[in-house]
Structures are given as C-alpha cells and as structure tokens.
VMD Tcl script that draws the C-alpha trace (Angstrom):
set ca {
  {146.42 181.88 77.83}
  {144.79 179.48 80.17}
  {145.29 175.94 79.79}
  {142.71 173.28 80.75}
  {144.00 170.76 83.19}
  {143.17 167.29 82.09}
  {141.55 165.05 84.72}
  {143.67 162.12 85.59}
  {142.77 158.95 83.64}
  {141.32 156.27 85.59}
  {142.93 152.97 85.21}
  {140.61 150.23 83.97}
  {139.88 147.56 86.53}
  {142.20 144.64 86.36}
  {140.72 141.54 84.82}
  {141.72 139.41 87.78}
  {139.97 141.69 90.29}
  {136.70 141.82 88.15}
  {136.76 138.05 87.82}
  {136.90 137.46 91.49}
  {134.00 139.94 92.01}
  {131.91 137.64 89.73}
  {133.18 134.29 91.06}
  {132.94 134.89 94.73}
  {129.07 135.38 94.91}
  {128.64 132.23 92.82}
  {130.83 130.26 95.20}
  {129.11 131.71 98.16}
  {125.62 130.67 96.86}
  {127.05 127.21 96.04}
  {128.36 126.84 99.53}
  {125.03 127.89 101.12}
  {123.08 125.48 98.91}
  {125.48 122.65 99.70}
  {125.20 123.44 103.45}
  {121.37 123.39 103.35}
  {121.42 120.00 101.52}
  {123.91 118.60 104.01}
  {121.77 119.73 107.01}
  {118.73 118.13 105.43}
  {120.51 114.94 104.67}
  {121.74 114.27 108.21}
  {118.29 114.75 109.74}
  {115.37 112.32 109.20}
  {112.73 113.64 106.88}
  {109.76 112.27 108.81}
  {109.86 113.18 112.52}
  {106.60 111.15 113.39}
  {104.47 108.55 111.95}
  {101.11 110.09 110.97}
  {99.81 107.29 108.72}
  {96.16 106.71 109.34}
  {95.10 103.10 110.05}
  {91.88 101.54 108.85}
  {91.69 103.20 105.39}
  {90.17 100.75 102.88}
  {92.28 100.07 99.83}
  {91.22 101.83 96.62}
  {88.84 99.83 94.49}
  {90.73 100.77 91.35}
  {94.60 101.07 91.19}
  {94.68 103.42 88.20}
  {93.28 106.91 87.40}
  {92.62 107.12 83.72}
  {91.72 110.48 82.21}
  {88.70 111.27 80.12}
  {88.52 114.00 77.63}
  {86.31 117.08 78.41}
  {83.47 115.55 76.11}
  {83.51 112.40 78.30}
  {85.69 109.63 76.68}
  {82.91 106.99 76.40}
  {85.18 103.90 76.30}
  {87.25 104.97 79.25}
  {84.25 105.91 81.39}
  {82.54 102.64 80.58}
  {85.56 100.62 81.51}
  {85.83 102.43 84.84}
  {82.06 101.93 85.65}
  {82.39 98.17 84.77}
  {85.39 97.71 87.19}
  {84.19 99.99 90.02}
  {82.29 97.90 92.62}
  {79.35 99.31 94.51}
  {80.75 100.88 97.76}
  {84.31 100.69 96.67}
  {86.68 103.39 97.78}
  {87.57 106.06 95.34}
  {90.13 108.98 95.37}
  {89.43 112.63 94.49}
  {92.12 112.44 91.65}
  {90.31 109.42 90.09}
  {86.99 111.41 90.14}
  {88.54 114.59 88.79}
  {90.39 112.84 85.95}
  {87.09 111.28 84.70}
  {83.96 112.77 86.45}
  {81.44 111.26 84.02}
  {82.52 107.70 84.88}
  {81.75 108.23 88.65}
  {78.58 110.30 88.31}
  {75.99 108.80 90.46}
  {78.28 106.06 91.85}
  {77.80 104.95 95.44}
  {81.36 104.89 96.96}
  {83.60 105.18 99.98}
  {85.78 108.12 100.41}
  {88.48 108.79 103.07}
  {90.24 112.01 103.86}
  {91.05 114.82 106.31}
  {88.44 117.49 107.05}
  {90.23 120.90 106.37}
  {89.28 124.56 106.40}
  {85.77 125.08 107.80}
  {82.64 123.14 108.30}
  {79.75 125.25 106.87}
  {76.42 124.39 108.38}
  {73.39 124.71 106.03}
  {69.81 123.78 106.27}
  {69.68 119.97 106.22}
  {73.39 119.38 106.61}
  {76.75 121.02 106.14}
  {79.48 121.43 103.62}
  {83.09 120.52 104.17}
  {86.39 120.19 102.22}
  {87.83 116.71 102.56}
  {91.37 116.09 101.35}
  {92.66 112.65 100.59}
  {96.23 113.46 99.59}
  {99.37 111.92 101.17}
  {99.59 114.76 103.73}
  {96.13 113.79 104.99}
  {96.36 110.02 105.06}
  {100.19 109.09 105.09}
  {102.89 111.66 106.10}
  {100.93 114.30 107.95}
  {101.11 118.13 107.72}
  {104.28 119.51 106.20}
  {105.08 121.36 109.46}
  {105.94 118.03 111.12}
  {108.43 116.92 108.42}
  {110.23 117.97 105.23}
  {108.76 115.22 103.05}
  {107.24 116.60 99.89}
  {104.58 114.21 98.73}
  {102.81 115.91 95.81}
  {99.94 118.43 95.86}
  {96.82 118.84 98.00}
  {93.87 117.03 96.50}
  {90.36 116.68 97.74}
  {86.61 117.01 97.14}
  {83.69 119.14 98.37}
  {81.46 117.04 100.58}
  {77.81 117.47 101.63}
  {77.39 116.03 105.04}
  {73.77 115.08 105.33}
  {71.68 115.65 108.50}
  {73.65 115.80 111.65}
  {76.82 113.99 110.28}
  {78.91 117.18 110.83}
  {78.35 116.86 114.50}
  {80.98 113.97 114.68}
  {83.76 116.36 113.40}
  {85.52 118.04 116.19}
  {88.88 119.19 114.63}
  {89.39 120.57 111.13}
  {92.85 120.79 109.49}
  {94.79 124.03 109.29}
  {98.56 124.98 109.49}
  {100.01 122.95 112.26}
  {96.91 120.73 112.81}
  {95.75 117.61 111.11}
  {92.06 117.48 111.16}
  {89.75 114.56 111.87}
  {90.22 111.84 109.22}
  {86.87 110.45 108.16}
  {85.61 107.61 106.11}
  {82.46 108.56 104.12}
  {79.94 106.69 102.16}
  {77.84 108.56 99.67}
  {77.08 109.33 96.09}
  {79.30 111.23 93.59}
  {77.75 114.07 91.71}
  {79.55 115.27 88.62}
  {77.78 118.66 88.43}
  {76.06 119.36 91.73}
  {73.70 122.28 91.23}
  {73.84 123.13 94.96}
  {77.64 123.62 94.68}
  {77.57 125.80 91.70}
  {77.94 122.83 89.35}
  {81.06 121.44 90.98}
  {82.11 117.86 91.68}
  {80.84 116.79 95.12}
  {80.20 113.79 97.18}
  {76.85 113.68 99.01}
  {77.67 111.72 102.17}
  {75.05 109.72 104.07}
  {77.39 108.01 106.47}
  {80.49 109.06 108.42}
  {83.12 107.28 110.57}
  {85.96 109.01 112.26}
  {89.16 107.04 111.54}
  {91.57 109.30 113.37}
  {91.05 112.18 115.64}
  {92.59 115.60 114.89}
  {96.08 116.30 116.27}
  {98.27 119.38 116.61}
  {101.59 119.02 115.01}
  {104.55 120.85 116.66}
  {107.41 122.05 114.37}
  {110.27 119.67 115.07}
  {113.56 121.01 116.55}
  {116.35 120.54 113.98}
  {119.36 120.27 116.28}
  {122.11 120.49 113.51}
  {120.45 123.61 112.08}
  {120.39 125.16 115.58}
  {124.02 124.50 116.16}
  {124.94 125.86 112.73}
  {122.94 128.91 113.34}
  {124.68 129.63 116.66}
  {128.18 129.08 115.17}
  {127.41 131.45 112.27}
  {126.11 134.13 114.71}
  {129.27 133.93 116.74}
  {131.41 134.12 113.64}
  {129.50 137.14 112.40}
  {129.85 138.95 115.80}
  {133.60 138.09 115.97}
  {134.14 139.40 112.41}
  {132.43 142.62 113.22}
  {134.45 143.14 116.40}
  {137.67 142.39 114.46}
  {136.73 144.87 111.58}
  {136.01 147.65 114.07}
  {139.42 147.06 115.81}
  {141.18 147.22 112.48}
  {139.53 150.52 111.52}
  {140.33 152.02 114.93}
  {144.13 151.60 114.51}
}
mol new
graphics top color blue
foreach p $ca { graphics top sphere $p radius 0.5 }
foreach p [lrange $ca 0 end-1] q [lrange $ca 1 end] { graphics top cylinder $p $q radius 0.2 }
display resetview
C-alpha cells in the first residue's frame, strides 16, 4: 500500500519580521520627505528679484463675488467705487463681471502664449498673477504664489507691434500696462470676458529665466550616487565569496 508523503509544513512568518517589512518603507519615505524639506529650507526660495516696477496700485482693494444672476447691490457698490481709468485685476472682473462691463480701466500683466493677429488688431492672453508681476516664472524659484490668472485682450490697431517677447516656460514675457474697456460677453471672443485695449505701454521687457543651480541638492545627489555604487560593489563581492 502506497502512502502519500506529506509536504513539509511551512512555518508562518514571524511577526517581528513582517512588522519590519511594513515599517521600513514608511521610515524610508519619511526620511526622504524630511531630506527634501531640509534641502529646500537651507536654500533661498527666490533666486532673483523679478518684481515689475511702475505698476499702478489697484483702484479697489477687495474682490467681491456676484451671483450668476448678477448681485445687483454688490455690482452697484463696485461701480460707485471704481474710478474711471482705475487699475483692475482679472480676479476682480471674473468675480463680478457685470460690475465691470463697459468700464474704462487700466490693466497690467504679462503677455503669454501667442499673439494672434487678426483684421484690425490682435488677440493676446495677458496674465496679472503674482508670477507675472511679482515673483517671476516658477523655474526661477520655488515660491508658490497661487494660480495663474489673466484675461483675453484685444489689441486694437498696431498695438501688438510693441510686443517682442511672449511668456512661456523659462521666459517671462513683456509686461504691459493696458488702457481699454471691459466687455462682459464679447461676441468676438465667443461670449467671453475680454478687455479691448486702445493704449499699450511696455513696463518691463521679456527676460529668459535660467533654472538656478541648487548646490546642496547637487552635493546630496553626488553623495547618494557614490553610496549606491559602493553598496553595489560590496554586494557583488559578498556574493562572490
């Protein structure tokens, strides 16, 4: 009578061994995050001053929001306080378009993307966020200053000819001061919010931004590569014995 040999029973993994398999990755991730934070902390966030001079102050300090139907009291309050030719921001207009519809204003920002020539003028995207007017493109620093904000602008006549550099990754475009009229629903722009500019002044020429050399990161990377190579060599010698 043939007997069936029983397979040897596998010993369950020890709790201590399993616990370390779970703990070590967590510890490793924590060490990496702490190292990244430390490297950022010992290096200045802003590597150069890209603040644009000559930008007029905003005519209104706040940016109240209207409802979709157009909060009448809020819009009326904005219109009463907004002086003719006062500088506005794209955030203020987007928050309450009906209040700025038809207003003659100043608007400052960086020309980004492309300038699109059309009959009688050209279209351009002009951003007025902190990256355009204060801290410069992100590639030149590690300072997070909110989101990109801007407006579509119609440059009447030959105004676009004054623009030489448009913003893109690694380049801050020409920063311009525009005078024009806000349109809440411009039929020439698919019903979008636009500024139809009739005057343009270049406040700051475009500039190419080079990615800064982070010396502590470079040193850390070199050390880690040497450690990895040395560890690999040591492991091969151990296996060869």
